[in-house]
C-alpha positions in Angstrom: 107.1 102.8 108.4 104.3 100.1 107.8 100.9 101.1 106.8 97.5 99.2 106.2 94.5 100.6 104.4 90.5 99.8 104.8 87.3 101.4 104.2 85.7 103.2 107.1 82.1 104.5 106.2 82.4 107.1 103.7 86.4 107.3 104.1 89.3 105.2 103.2 91.7 105.0 106.4 95.5 104.8 106.1 96.7 103.6 109.4 100.4 104.2 109.8 103.0 102.8 112.2 106.8 103.2 112.8 108.7 106.2 111.7 107.9 108.6 108.7 111.1 110.0 107.2 112.6 110.9 104.0 113.1 107.2 103.2 109.5 106.3 103.8 107.5 109.3 102.9 107.4 108.8 98.9 105.3 105.5 99.9 103.1 107.5 102.0 102.8 110.3 99.4 102.0 107.6 96.7 99.1 106.1 99.0 97.7 109.4 99.9 97.5 110.8 96.1 96.1 107.5 94.8 93.3 107.5 97.3 92.3 111.0 96.8 92.5 110.8 92.9 90.3 107.9 93.2 87.8 110.6 94.7 87.7 109.0 98.2 87.5 110.9 101.4 90.7 110.1 103.6 91.4 109.5 107.4 95.2 109.1 108.4 95.5 107.4 111.7 98.8 108.2 113.3 98.9 106.4 116.9 101.6 104.1 116.2 103.8 106.8 114.5 107.2 107.4 116.7 108.7 109.9 114.5 107.7 112.0 111.7 110.0 114.5 109.9 109.2 117.3 107.5 109.2 115.0 104.3 106.3 113.1 106.0 104.5 116.3 106.9 104.9 117.6 103.4 103.3 114.3 101.8 100.0 115.1 104.4 100.2 118.8 103.5 100.1 117.8 99.8 97.2 115.4 100.3 95.3 118.1 102.4 95.7 120.7 99.3 94.6 117.9 96.9 91.6 117.3 99.1 90.6 120.8 99.6 90.8 121.4 95.8 88.9 118.2 94.9 86.0 119.1 97.7 87.0 115.6 99.6 87.6 115.4 103.3 90.9 114.7 104.8 91.6 114.3 108.5 94.1 113.0 111.0 93.0 110.8 113.5 94.7 109.8 116.8 98.0 111.4 116.5 100.8 110.0 118.6 102.4 112.5 121.1 105.5 112.6 118.7 103.3 113.4 115.7 101.2 116.2 117.7 104.6 117.9 118.8 105.9 118.2 115.2 102.2 119.5 113.9 102.1 122.0 117.0 105.7 123.3 116.5 105.0 123.9 112.9 101.3 125.3 113.9 100.0 122.7 111.6 97.5 121.6 114.2 95.3 124.9 113.2 95.4 123.7 109.5 94.8 119.9 109.7 91.4 118.6 110.8 92.7 116.3 113.7 90.2 113.9 115.6 91.3 112.3 118.9 89.5 109.0 117.6 88.1 107.2 114.7 84.9 107.3 116.2 85.0 111.1 116.5 86.1 111.6 113.1 83.2 109.4 111.5 80.6 111.1 113.7 81.3 114.4 112.1 79.3 113.0 108.9 76.4 112.0 111.2 
């Protein structure tokens, strides 16, 4: 897994690529929690993610819960087919806000 972060309007964006598995999910969790504890809204860009397992999903669920309890915004952006299949299988596509593009996510604040 590789990731980069940048500011996008009122959000911090974490762009992920590669495989998010048990080996890499602690890094993802740390970055998500660091961003939310800094009281920043968060978007996670997933277009280049080839694989995600339950540990990666768990990191994002923990982030969503912290964002909700902190009254911050948290959303997934441009999820790859591999990610969407896992989210749909676990019925998490109804729990996470998911936007087809960065522009769509940012326009929700307009």
